C-alpha positions in Angstrom: -34.9 -0.4 9.3 -35.3 -4.2 9.3 -32.2 -5.6 7.5 -34.2 -8.5 6.1 -36.7 -6.5 4.2 -34.7 -3.5 3.1 -35.2 -2.8 -0.6 -32.0 -2.1 -2.5 -31.2 -0.7 -5.9 -29.2 -3.2 -8.0 -27.2 -2.3 -11.1 -25.7 -4.5 -13.8 -25.9 -8.2 -14.4 -26.7 -10.4 -11.3 -24.2 -13.0 -10.2 -25.4 -16.3 -8.8 -25.3 -16.0 -5.0 -26.2 -18.6 -2.2 -24.8 -19.6 1.2 -21.5 -18.0 2.0 -18.2 -18.2 3.9 -15.2 -15.9 4.1 -11.7 -15.8 5.4 -10.3 -13.8 8.2 -6.5 -13.8 8.4 -3.4 -11.9 9.3 -0.1 -11.6 7.6 2.3 -11.7 10.6 2.1 -12.4 14.3 1.9 -8.7 14.9 -0.8 -8.0 12.3 -2.5 -5.1 14.1 -3.7 -2.1 12.3 -1.9 1.3 12.0 -4.3 3.8 10.4 -5.7 7.3 10.7 -9.2 7.9 11.9 -10.2 10.8 9.7 -12.6 10.0 6.9 -14.6 11.6 4.1 -17.1 10.0 1.8 -17.3 10.8 -1.9 -19.5 9.3 -4.6 -17.8 7.7 -7.5 -17.9 10.0 -10.5 -20.3 7.9 -12.5 -22.8 7.1 -9.8 -24.2 10.4 -8.5 -26.1 10.2 -5.3 -25.6 7.2 -3.1 -28.3 4.4 -3.2 -28.4 1.2 -1.3 -26.6 -1.6 -3.1 -27.1 -5.3 -2.8 -24.3 -7.6 -1.6 -21.7 -4.8 -1.5 -17.9 -5.4 -1.7 -15.4 -3.3 0.1 -11.8 -2.9 -1.1 -9.2 -0.9 0.7 -6.6 1.3 -0.9 -3.8 3.5 0.5 -6.0 6.3 1.9 -9.5 4.9 1.8 -12.2 2.4 1.0 -14.0 1.6 -2.3 -17.5 0.3 -2.1 -18.7 -1.7 -5.1 -21.9 -3.3 -6.2 -21.5 -7.0 -5.7 -23.4 -7.9 -8.9 -22.1 -5.4 -11.5 -18.8 -4.5 -9.7 -19.7 -0.9 -10.3 -17.8 1.5 -8.0 -20.6 3.3 -6.2 -18.8 5.1 -3.4 -15.3 6.0 -2.1 -14.7 6.8 1.5 -11.4 8.6 2.3 -9.6 7.1 5.4 -5.9 8.0 5.6 -3.6 5.1 6.5 -3.7 1.4 6.4 -7.2 0.0 7.1 -8.4 -3.6 7.3 -11.9 -4.9 6.5 -13.9 -8.0 7.5 -17.6 -9.0 7.2 -19.6 -8.0 10.2 -21.9 -11.0 9.9 -25.2 -9.5 8.5 -26.4 -8.3 5.1 -25.3 -4.7 5.4 -22.2 -4.1 7.5 -18.5 -4.5 7.4 -16.0 -4.0 10.2 -13.2 -1.6 9.5 -10.1 -1.8 11.7 -8.3 1.6 12.3 -5.7 2.8 14.7 -8.4 3.8 17.1 -10.2 0.5 17.1 -13.0 -1.2 15.2 -15.5 0.9 13.3 -18.7 -0.2 11.6 -19.4 0.6 8.0 -22.9 0.3 6.5 -21.7 -0.9 3.2 -25.2 -1.2 1.7 -25.8 2.5 2.4 -22.2 3.4 1.8 -21.5 5.3 5.0 -19.5 4.9 8.1 -21.7 4.7 11.1 -21.1 6.2 14.5 -20.7 2.7 16.0 -17.2 2.0 17.2 -15.4 -0.5 19.5 -12.4 1.6 20.6 -9.0 0.0 21.5 -5.4 -0.1 20.4 -4.3 -2.7 17.8 -7.6 -4.1 16.7 -7.0 -7.7 15.6 -9.2 -10.6 14.5 -12.9 -10.4 13.6 -14.6 -13.8 13.8 -18.1 -14.7 12.8 -19.7 -17.9 14.1 -23.1 -19.3 15.1 -24.8 -15.9 14.5 -22.3 -14.0 16.7 -19.4 -11.8 15.9 -16.3 -11.6 18.2 -13.7 -8.8 18.1 -10.3 -9.2 19.7 -8.3 -6.1 20.5 -4.7 -7.0 20.7 -3.5 -4.0 22.6 -5.8 -4.6 25.6 -6.7 -8.3 25.3 -10.4 -7.3 25.3 -13.0 -9.5 23.6 -16.4 -8.1 22.6 -19.1 -10.4 21.2 -22.4 -9.3 19.8 -25.3 -10.2 17.5 -24.4 -8.5 14.1 -28.1 -8.2 13.2 -28.5 -5.7 16.1 -26.4 -3.3 14.0 -29.5 -2.7 11.9 -31.0 -0.7 14.7 -28.5 2.0 14.2 -27.0 2.0 17.7 -24.1 0.1 19.2 -25.2 -3.5 20.0 -25.0 -4.8 23.5 -21.9 -7.0 23.8 -20.6 -9.8 25.9 -17.1 -8.7 27.1 -14.1 -10.6 28.5 -10.5 -9.6 28.9 -7.5 -11.9 28.5 -5.1 -12.2 31.4 -2.5 -10.4 29.3 -2.8 -8.5 26.0 -1.5 -10.4 22.9 -2.2 -10.9 19.2 -5.1 -13.2 19.8 -8.4 -14.5 18.6 -11.8 -15.5 20.1 -14.9 -17.2 19.0 -18.3 -17.8 20.7 -19.7 -21.3 20.3 -23.3 -22.1 19.6 -23.9 -23.1 23.3 -22.5 -19.8 24.6 -19.0 -21.0 25.4 -16.2 -18.6 24.5 -12.9 -20.0 23.1 -10.0 -17.6 23.3 -6.2 -17.7 22.9 -3.7 -17.6 25.7 -0.5 -15.5 25.6 1.2 -12.2 26.2 3.3 -9.8 24.1 6.3 -12.1 24.1 4.7 -15.5 23.3 1.4 -17.3 22.8 0.9 -20.8 24.1 -2.6 -22.1 23.5 -6.3 -21.6 24.1 -9.0 -21.9 26.8 -12.8 -22.2 26.8 -15.1 -20.4 29.2 -18.7 -21.4 29.8 -21.6 -19.0 29.3 -21.1 -17.6 32.8 -17.4 -17.0 32.3 -16.0 -20.1 34.2 -13.0 -21.8 32.6 -14.0 -25.3 31.5 -11.1 -26.3 29.2 -7.5 -25.3 28.5 -4.6 -26.4 26.4 -1.2 -24.8 26.3 0.1 -27.2 23.7 0.1 -24.8 20.9 3.2 -22.6 20.6 2.7 -19.4 18.6 -1.1 -19.9 18.4 -2.6 -17.8 15.6 -5.8 -17.8 13.6 -9.1 -19.6 13.8 -11.4 -21.6 11.6 -14.6 -23.6 12.1 -15.4 -26.9 10.5 -18.5 -28.9 10.1 -19.8 -30.1 13.5 -18.5 -27.0 15.3 -14.9 -28.2 15.4 -12.8 -25.1 16.0 -9.1 -25.1 14.9 -6.4 -22.7 15.9 -3.0 -22.7 14.3 0.3 -23.6 16.0 4.0 -23.5 15.0 3.8 -27.3 15.1 0.4 -28.1 13.9 -3.1 -27.2 15.0 -5.2 -27.4 18.1 -8.8 -28.6 17.6 -11.6 -28.0 20.0 -14.6 -30.3 19.5 -17.2 -31.8 21.8 -15.8 -29.9 24.8 -12.2 -31.1 24.5 -8.9 -30.1 22.8 -7.0 -32.4 20.5 -3.5 -31.6 19.2 -2.8 -32.4 15.5 1.0 -32.5 15.0 2.8 -31.3 11.9 5.1 -33.8 10.2 8.0 -31.3 10.8 9.3 -30.1 14.1 8.5 -26.6 12.9 5.5 -26.8 10.7 3.6 -23.6 11.2 -0.1 -23.3 10.3 -1.0 -19.7 11.0 -3.9 -19.0 8.7 -6.9 -21.3 8.1 -10.2 -21.4 6.3 -13.2 -23.5 7.4 -16.6 -24.5 6.0 -19.8 -25.7 7.5 -20.0 -28.1 4.5 -16.7 -29.9 5.4 -15.0 -31.4 8.4 -11.7 -30.5 6.9 -9.8 -27.3 7.7 -7.7 -25.7 5.0 -4.5 -24.1 6.3 -1.2 -22.7 5.1 2.0 -24.5 5.9 5.5 -23.1 6.6 8.5 -25.1 7.7 11.4 -22.6 7.7 11.7 -20.8 11.0 14.6 -18.7 9.8 13.1 -17.4 6.6 12.6 -13.6 6.4 9.5 -14.4 4.3 8.8 -18.0 3.4 6.9 -18.5 0.2 5.4 -22.0 0.8 4.1 -24.2 -2.0 2.3 -26.7 0.3 -1.0 -26.2 2.1 -2.4 -28.3 5.0 -5.7 -30.2 5.2 -6.7 -31.1 8.8 -9.5 -33.7 9.2 -11.3 -32.8 12.4 -12.9 -36.2 12.6 -9.7 -38.2 12.7 -7.1 -35.6 13.7 -5.2 -36.4 10.5 -3.1 -33.9 8.7 -2.4 -34.0 5.0 0.0 -31.8 3.0 -0.8 -30.9 -0.6 1.9 -29.4 -2.9 0.4 -26.9 -5.3 3.6 -26.4 -7.3 3.2 -22.6 -6.8 3.4 -20.3 -3.8 0.6 -18.3 -2.3 0.0 -15.7 0.5 -2.0 -15.4 3.6 -4.8 -13.7 1.6 -5.0 -16.6 -0.8 -7.2 -19.1 1.2 -10.9 -19.6 0.9 -13.7 -22.1 0.8 -16.4 -22.8 -1.9 -20.1 -23.4 -1.3 -19.7 -27.2 -1.3 -16.7 -27.1 1.1 -14.1 -27.2 -1.6 -10.7 -25.7 -0.6 -9.5 -22.7 -2.7 -6.0 -21.3 -2.9 -5.0 -18.4 -5.1 -1.5 -19.2 -6.3 1.2 -16.9 -7.5 0.9 -18.6 -10.8 -2.3 -16.5 -11.2 -4.7 -19.5 -10.9 -7.3 -20.4 -8.4 -6.5 -23.9 -7.3 -9.7 -25.9 -6.4 -8.9 -28.8 -4.0 -11.1 -31.7 -3.0 -10.6 -31.6 0.8 -11.5 -35.3 1.3 -9.1 -36.6 -1.4 -6.4 -33.9 -1.0 -6.2 -33.5 -4.8 -6.4 -30.4 -7.0 -9.5 -30.9 -9.0 -9.0 -27.9 -11.3 -7.1 -24.7 -11.8 -9.0 -21.6 -12.9 -6.8 -18.8 -14.5 -7.7 -15.5 -13.0 -4.8 -13.0 -12.8 -1.3 -12.7 -14.1 1.7 -14.3 -12.2 2.7 -12.4 -9.1 5.1 -12.5 -6.1 4.3 -12.0 -2.5 5.9 -8.8 -1.2 8.1 -8.8 1.8 6.0 -6.3 3.7 2.7 -8.0 4.7 0.9 -4.6 4.5 1.7 -4.2 0.8 -0.9 -5.1 -1.8 -1.0 -8.5 -3.5 -3.8 -10.4 -5.3 -6.4 -11.2 -2.7 -9.2 -13.8 -2.6 -12.7 -13.2 -1.2 -15.4 -15.9 -1.6 -19.1 -15.4 -1.3 -21.5 -18.1 -2.3 -20.6 -19.5 -5.7 -18.5 -16.5 -6.6 -14.8 -15.9 -6.1 -13.7 -12.2 -6.1 -10.0 -11.7 -6.9 -8.2 -8.4 -6.9 -5.2 -7.7 -9.1 -3.4 -4.6 -7.7 -0.8 -4.4 -10.4 -3.5 -3.7 -13.0 -5.9 -2.0 -10.6 -8.4 -4.7 -11.5 -11.0 -6.7 -9.7 -12.5 -10.0 -11.1 -15.6 -12.1 -10.4 -15.3 -15.8 -11.1 -18.1 -18.4 -11.1 -16.7 -21.4 -9.1 -19.0 -23.9 -10.8 -18.1 -23.1 -14.4 -14.7 -21.6 -13.8 -15.7 -18.7 -16.1 -14.8 -15.1 -15.4 -18.1 -13.3 -15.0 -16.9 -9.7 -14.9 -13.7 -7.6 -14.6 -13.4 -3.9 -13.7 -10.6 -1.4 -13.5 -10.5 0.8 -10.3 -9.0 4.2 -9.8 -6.4 2.9 -7.3 -4.6 -0.4 -6.6 -6.5 -2.1 -3.9 -5.2 -4.1 -0.9 -7.7 -5.9 1.2 -11.0 -7.2 -0.2 -14.1 -8.1 1.7 -17.9 -7.7 1.7 -21.1 -8.4 3.5 -21.6 -12.0 4.5 -24.6 -13.1 6.6 -25.6 -16.2 8.4 -22.2 -17.9 9.2 
């Protein structure tokens, strides 16, 4: 069925929704996905038979997935999947990519069912959407698979461009608008940088000036940034530029970009010996000037705290319970929106903590300690709706098309 003309049943009060962006991130350098592959779908007690929902959200919990209506936040379906699962937007209006121990699986979130479409492989890693294409990086094999997410609407596995890194590693890849493929360089012991292949697979650019390379974000003008232990590496107009951190060890491992801004939002850690550093500063990298600015929020945050608003504003969910809205050009906090209670990041990256997912003008924030999920309007700062779920959730994502 054509994804663009599918009719859907919508319940509850509609939220304002427009152009969207979302964050893909990992908690540690080895953030691959242990999980079990068995699954069973059950309707939420109050919903009866499954119906298509508009703009669904997907929240993971210990043992499964909750699918919610993006407007009402009604829980419409629960799918049992034992183990720790991860979720990311597939890149169209219906599907979400679920990472399991057996590889990537495709969930039709609108229809609330797991499809038979799978991309097998050990240690599935980053899922990156860019220029209408979705790239999957399988850490255990170094295999990259890139496809058009709208082909998922046909019901079969889409044809994919494939490439395999020289050595398996916790990596990331992104296909550019011109067909070039940017991918990280590394092995199981260390990661050193990134390379770019042309549309035919020939290497055309390389930089190994990025120790501990991790994560990816795209800024306005198709500037692609990957994080390093001493700054970021930016690829723009066919060339790499290194942006150095002010500290010898200044790790930027998770980033969030926006087509509406040339500035990349990133985390910032400067203690290489910490068991778990709880930073209070975030980084802003201007891809036009290769400048890096640090902003002290006065509160810590986690790798699931970063997002971007519809106008390019930088968003950080602090452990003070507030959503900090930063002007990326000025590097100043414009406002703080109270959302959840104060919290602390757990030592184990797989353990639940409040998580931010942004779609259009709405920020969705989970509050595992209260089994709650909140929807916040970014323009007004008002909380639109809150619900209580049967289980404490962990990761939070949803469908996001067109990035």
